[in-house]
DSSP file (Angstrom, degrees, kcal/mol; ACC not computed):
  #  RESIDUE AA STRUCTURE BP1 BP2  ACC     N-H-->O    O-->H-N    N-H-->O    O-->H-N    TCO  KAPPA ALPHA  PHI   PSI    X-CA   Y-CA   Z-CA
    1    1 A M     >        0   0    0      0, 0.0     4,-1.6     0, 0.0     5,-0.1   0.000 360.0 360.0 360.0   4.7  111.3  114.0  144.3
    2    2 A A  H  >  +     0   0    0      1,-0.2     4,-2.4     2,-0.2     5,-0.2   0.886 360.0  57.5 -64.1 -38.4  112.5  114.1  147.9
    3    3 A G  H  > S+     0   0    0      1,-0.2     4,-2.2     2,-0.2    -1,-0.2   0.856 103.7  52.0 -66.7 -33.6  109.0  115.5  148.8
    4    4 A Y  H  > S+     0   0    0      2,-0.2     4,-2.6     1,-0.2    -1,-0.2   0.911 110.1  48.8 -66.1 -42.7  107.3  112.4  147.3
    5    5 A A  H  X S+     0   0    0     -4,-1.6     4,-1.8     1,-0.2    -2,-0.2   0.889 114.3  45.7 -65.4 -39.8  109.5  110.1  149.4
    6    6 A L  H  X S+     0   0    0     -4,-2.4     4,-2.2     2,-0.2    -1,-0.2   0.886 113.0  49.8 -72.3 -35.8  108.8  112.1  152.5
    7    7 A G  H  X S+     0   0    0     -4,-2.2     4,-2.2    -5,-0.2    -2,-0.2   0.878 109.9  51.3 -68.2 -38.1  105.0  112.2  151.7
    8    8 A D  H  X S+     0   0    0     -4,-2.6     4,-1.8     2,-0.2    -2,-0.2   0.892 110.7  48.5 -68.1 -35.1  105.0  108.4  151.1
    9    9 A L  H  X S+     0   0    0     -4,-1.8     4,-1.4     1,-0.2    -2,-0.2   0.916 112.5  48.8 -65.2 -44.1  106.7  107.8  154.5
   10   10 A T  H  X S+     0   0    0     -4,-2.2     4,-1.6     1,-0.2    -2,-0.2   0.886 108.6  52.3 -62.7 -39.3  104.2  110.1  156.1
   11   11 A A  H  < S+     0   0    0     -4,-2.2    -1,-0.2     1,-0.2    -2,-0.2   0.838 109.2  50.8 -64.9 -37.3  101.2  108.4  154.4
   12   12 A K  H  < S+     0   0    0     -4,-1.8    -1,-0.2     1,-0.2    -2,-0.2   0.786 113.5  45.8 -70.9 -25.9  102.5  105.0  155.7
   13   13 A N  H  < S+     0   0    0     -4,-1.4     2,-0.8     1,-0.2    -2,-0.2   0.715 104.9  63.1 -92.9 -19.7  102.8  106.3  159.2
   14   14 A T     <  +     0   0    0     -4,-1.6    -1,-0.2     1,-0.2    -4,-0.0  -0.843  49.6 157.1-107.0  97.4   99.5  108.1  159.5
   15   15 A K        +     0   0    0     -2,-0.8    -1,-0.2    -3,-0.1    -2,-0.1   0.731  51.3  89.1 -89.2 -25.0   96.7  105.7  159.2
   16   16 A N  S  > S-     0   0    0      1,-0.1     4,-1.2     4,-0.0     5,-0.1  -0.497  76.0-135.2 -72.2 145.4   94.0  107.9  160.9
   17   17 A P  H  > S+     0   0    0      0, 0.0     4,-2.5     0, 0.0     5,-0.2   0.789  96.6  61.1 -71.6 -26.0   92.1  110.2  158.6
   18   18 A I  H  > S+     0   0    0      2,-0.2     4,-2.1     1,-0.2     5,-0.2   0.970 108.5  40.6 -68.6 -51.0   92.4  113.3  160.9
   19   19 A P  H  > S+     0   0    0      0, 0.0     4,-2.3     0, 0.0    -1,-0.2   0.863 115.4  51.8 -67.9 -30.2   96.2  113.6  160.9
   20   20 A R  H  X S+     0   0    0     -4,-1.2     4,-2.1     2,-0.2    -2,-0.2   0.907 109.5  49.7 -73.7 -37.3   96.4  112.7  157.3
   21   21 A A  H  X S+     0   0    0     -4,-2.5     4,-2.5     2,-0.2    -1,-0.2   0.849 110.2  52.0 -64.0 -32.8   93.8  115.5  156.5
   22   22 A I  H  X S+     0   0    0     -4,-2.1     4,-2.8    -5,-0.2     5,-0.3   0.957 109.8  48.8 -64.3 -49.1   95.9  117.9  158.6
   23   23 A C  H  X S+     0   0    0     -4,-2.3     4,-1.7     1,-0.2    -2,-0.2   0.824 112.1  47.3 -61.0 -33.7   98.9  117.0  156.6
   24   24 A I  H  X S+     0   0    0     -4,-2.1     4,-2.6     2,-0.2    -1,-0.2   0.909 114.1  48.1 -73.1 -43.6   97.1  117.5  153.3
   25   25 A G  H  X S+     0   0    0     -4,-2.5     4,-2.5    -5,-0.2    -2,-0.2   0.958 113.8  46.4 -63.2 -47.4   95.7  120.9  154.4
   26   26 A L  H  X S+     0   0    0     -4,-2.8     4,-2.5     1,-0.2    -1,-0.2   0.895 113.0  48.5 -60.2 -44.2   99.0  122.1  155.7
   27   27 A S  H  X S+     0   0    0     -4,-1.7     4,-2.8    -5,-0.3    -1,-0.2   0.901 111.3  50.4 -65.4 -40.9  100.9  121.0  152.6
   28   28 A F  H  X S+     0   0    0     -4,-2.6     4,-2.9     1,-0.2     5,-0.2   0.925 110.0  50.5 -64.6 -40.9   98.3  122.6  150.3
   29   29 A L  H  X S+     0   0    0     -4,-2.5     4,-2.5     2,-0.2    -2,-0.2   0.911 113.5  45.4 -59.9 -43.3   98.6  125.9  152.3
   30   30 A V  H  X S+     0   0    0     -4,-2.5     4,-2.6     2,-0.2     5,-0.2   0.945 114.3  48.3 -66.0 -44.8  102.4  125.8  151.9
   31   31 A C  H  X S+     0   0    0     -4,-2.8     4,-2.2     1,-0.2     5,-0.2   0.944 115.9  43.4 -60.0 -49.7  102.3  124.9  148.3
   32   32 A A  H  X S+     0   0    0     -4,-2.9     4,-2.1     1,-0.2    -1,-0.2   0.877 114.4  49.5 -63.1 -39.7   99.8  127.6  147.5
   33   33 A G  H  X S+     0   0    0     -4,-2.5     4,-2.3    -5,-0.2    -1,-0.2   0.900 112.0  47.9 -64.7 -41.4  101.5  130.2  149.6
   34   34 A A  H  X S+     0   0    0     -4,-2.6     4,-1.7     2,-0.2    -2,-0.2   0.860 113.5  46.5 -69.5 -35.1  104.9  129.5  148.0
   35   35 A L  H  X S+     0   0    0     -4,-2.2     4,-2.3    -5,-0.2    -2,-0.2   0.902 112.6  50.1 -74.6 -39.2  103.6  129.6  144.5
   36   36 A I  H  X S+     0   0    0     -4,-2.1     4,-2.4    -5,-0.2    -2,-0.2   0.915 111.2  48.6 -58.1 -48.0  101.6  132.8  145.1
   37   37 A K  H  X S+     0   0    0     -4,-2.3     4,-2.3     2,-0.2    -2,-0.2   0.845 110.6  52.5 -62.4 -38.5  104.7  134.4  146.6
   38   38 A Y  H  X S+     0   0    0     -4,-1.7     4,-2.4     2,-0.2    -2,-0.2   0.921 110.0  47.4 -65.1 -42.8  106.7  133.2  143.5
   39   39 A V  H  X S+     0   0    0     -4,-2.3     4,-2.2     2,-0.2    -2,-0.2   0.917 112.1  50.2 -65.6 -42.5  104.2  134.8  141.1
   40   40 A I  H  X S+     0   0    0     -4,-2.4     4,-1.7     1,-0.2    -1,-0.2   0.945 111.7  49.2 -59.9 -45.9  104.3  138.1  143.2
   41   41 A G  H  X S+     0   0    0     -4,-2.3     4,-1.0     1,-0.2     5,-0.5   0.868 109.8  50.2 -64.6 -38.6  108.1  138.1  143.0
   42   42 A I  H  < S+     0   0    0     -4,-2.4     3,-0.4     1,-0.2    -1,-0.2   0.899 108.4  52.7 -65.9 -38.5  108.1  137.5  139.3
   43   43 A Q  H  < S+     0   0    0     -4,-2.2    -2,-0.2     1,-0.2    -1,-0.2   0.826 100.3  62.4 -67.9 -31.2  105.7  140.4  138.7
   44   44 A Q  H  < S-     0   0    0     -4,-1.7    -1,-0.2    -5,-0.2    -2,-0.2   0.895  91.2-153.4 -62.5 -35.6  107.9  142.8  140.7
   45   45 A G     <  +     0   0    0     -4,-1.0     2,-0.2    -3,-0.4    -3,-0.1   0.704  32.1 157.7  72.4  24.0  110.7  142.3  138.1
   46   46 A N        -     0   0    0     -5,-0.5    -1,-0.2     1,-0.1    -2,-0.1  -0.555  29.3-162.3 -76.9 148.5  113.6  143.0  140.5
   47   47 A A        +     0   0    0     -2,-0.2    -1,-0.1     4,-0.1     2,-0.1  -0.006  40.1 133.4-118.1  25.8  117.0  141.6  139.6
   48   48 A N     >  -     0   0    0      1,-0.1     4,-2.2     4,-0.0     5,-0.2  -0.396  65.6-118.7 -74.6 158.2  118.8  141.8  142.8
   49   49 A T  H  > S+     0   0    0      1,-0.2     4,-2.1     2,-0.2     5,-0.1   0.895 114.3  50.9 -65.5 -38.8  120.7  138.7  143.9
   50   50 A A  H  > S+     0   0    0      1,-0.2     4,-2.3     2,-0.2    -1,-0.2   0.887 109.2  51.3 -69.6 -36.1  118.6  138.3  147.1
   51   51 A D  H  > S+     0   0    0      2,-0.2     4,-2.0     1,-0.2    -1,-0.2   0.898 109.8  49.1 -70.2 -37.2  115.4  138.5  145.1
   52   52 A V  H  X S+     0   0    0     -4,-2.2     4,-2.1     2,-0.2    -1,-0.2   0.922 111.9  50.5 -64.7 -42.8  116.6  135.8  142.6
   53   53 A V  H  X S+     0   0    0     -4,-2.1     4,-2.1    -5,-0.2    -2,-0.2   0.932 109.6  49.2 -59.9 -44.5  117.6  133.7  145.6
   54   54 A W  H  X S+     0   0    0     -4,-2.3     4,-2.4     1,-0.2    -1,-0.2   0.826 106.6  55.4 -67.6 -33.6  114.2  134.1  147.1
   55   55 A L  H  X S+     0   0    0     -4,-2.0     4,-1.7     2,-0.2    -1,-0.2   0.859 108.4  50.3 -68.3 -32.3  112.4  133.2  143.8
   56   56 A G  H  X S+     0   0    0     -4,-2.1     4,-2.3     2,-0.2    -2,-0.2   0.903 109.9  50.7 -72.1 -37.2  114.4  129.9  143.9
   57   57 A V  H  X S+     0   0    0     -4,-2.1     4,-2.5     1,-0.2    -2,-0.2   0.918 112.1  45.4 -68.6 -39.5  113.4  129.2  147.4
   58   58 A W  H  X S+     0   0    0     -4,-2.4     4,-2.1     2,-0.2    -1,-0.2   0.851 113.8  48.3 -68.5 -33.4  109.8  129.8  146.7
   59   59 A L  H  X S+     0   0    0     -4,-1.7     4,-2.3    -5,-0.2     5,-0.2   0.898 113.2  47.8 -71.0 -42.1  109.8  127.7  143.6
   60   60 A T  H  X S+     0   0    0     -4,-2.3     4,-2.9     2,-0.2     5,-0.2   0.945 112.0  50.1 -62.2 -46.5  111.6  124.9  145.4
   61   61 A T  H  X S+     0   0    0     -4,-2.5     4,-2.8    -5,-0.2     5,-0.2   0.922 109.1  52.7 -58.3 -42.4  109.2  125.0  148.3
   62   62 A G  H  X S+     0   0    0     -4,-2.1     4,-1.6    -5,-0.2    -1,-0.2   0.939 113.2  41.6 -61.2 -45.2  106.2  125.0  146.0
   63   63 A F  H  X S+     0   0    0     -4,-2.3     4,-2.1     2,-0.2     5,-0.2   0.875 114.5  52.8 -72.0 -35.8  107.4  121.8  144.1
   64   64 A F  H  X S+     0   0    0     -4,-2.9     4,-1.9    -5,-0.2    -2,-0.2   0.930 113.1  42.3 -62.3 -44.0  108.6  120.1  147.3
   65   65 A S  H  X S+     0   0    0     -4,-2.8     4,-2.3    -5,-0.2    -1,-0.2   0.776 112.1  55.3 -78.3 -21.9  105.3  120.6  149.0
   66   66 A L  H  X S+     0   0    0     -4,-1.6     4,-1.8    -5,-0.2    -1,-0.2   0.874 110.8  44.4 -74.0 -33.8  103.3  119.6  145.8
   67   67 A T  H  X S+     0   0    0     -4,-2.1     4,-1.8     2,-0.2    -2,-0.2   0.877 113.2  52.6 -75.0 -34.3  105.1  116.3  145.6
   68   68 A F  H  X S+     0   0    0     -4,-1.9     4,-2.3     1,-0.2     5,-0.2   0.944 109.7  48.4 -53.1 -54.0  104.6  115.9  149.3
   69   69 A L  H  X S+     0   0    0     -4,-2.3     4,-2.2     1,-0.2     6,-0.3   0.857 107.1  56.7 -59.9 -38.2  100.9  116.5  148.8
   70   70 A M  H  X>S+     0   0    0     -4,-1.8     5,-2.1     1,-0.2     4,-0.7   0.934 110.0  43.5 -64.9 -43.1  100.7  114.1  146.0
   71   71 A A  H ><5S+     0   0    0     -4,-1.8     3,-0.8     1,-0.2    -2,-0.2   0.932 115.0  48.0 -66.8 -43.0  102.1  111.1  148.1
   72   72 A V  H 3<5S+     0   0    0     -4,-2.3    -1,-0.2     1,-0.3    -2,-0.2   0.837 111.6  50.0 -70.4 -31.4  100.0  111.9  151.1
   73   73 A S  H 3<5S-     0   0    0     -4,-2.2    -1,-0.3    -5,-0.2    -2,-0.2   0.569 121.8-103.7 -86.1  -4.7   96.8  112.2  149.1
   74   74 A G  T <<5 +     0   0    0     -3,-0.8     2,-0.3    -4,-0.7    -3,-0.2   0.452  67.7 146.3 104.2   1.4   97.4  108.9  147.3
   75   75 A V      < -     0   0    0     -5,-2.1     2,-0.4    -6,-0.3    -1,-0.3  -0.571  34.4-153.0 -73.0 129.7   98.6  109.9  143.8
   76   76 A S        -     0   0    0     -2,-0.3    -5,-0.0     1,-0.1    -1,-0.0  -0.842  22.2-175.1-111.8 140.9  101.1  107.4  142.6
   77   77 A I        +     0   0    0     -2,-0.4     2,-0.2    -6,-0.0    -1,-0.1   0.476  64.7  83.7-105.4  -6.0  103.9  108.1  140.1
   78   78 A S              0   0    0      1,-0.1    -2,-0.1     0, 0.0     0, 0.0  -0.622 360.0 360.0 -97.8 159.1  105.1  104.5  139.8
   79   79 A K              0   0    0     -2,-0.2    -1,-0.1     0, 0.0    -3,-0.0   0.452 360.0 360.0 -83.9 360.0  103.6  101.9  137.5
């Protein structure tokens, strides 16, 4: 949930639509790229220690950027 807090802070500090759109676009690209790389890594089926660590990095990056994207785009998780 650190990505959501960082995205919420970014959303509060970027009031203009152009920087906000750039943040949304970059966050989407990072999220999609990380999740695609994760899926490719899973399909390879290697069990080396370095490969497992990279899978964790890609999964963490994907979820971090997804929660960042939620906050910047205006999706609220609080009641």
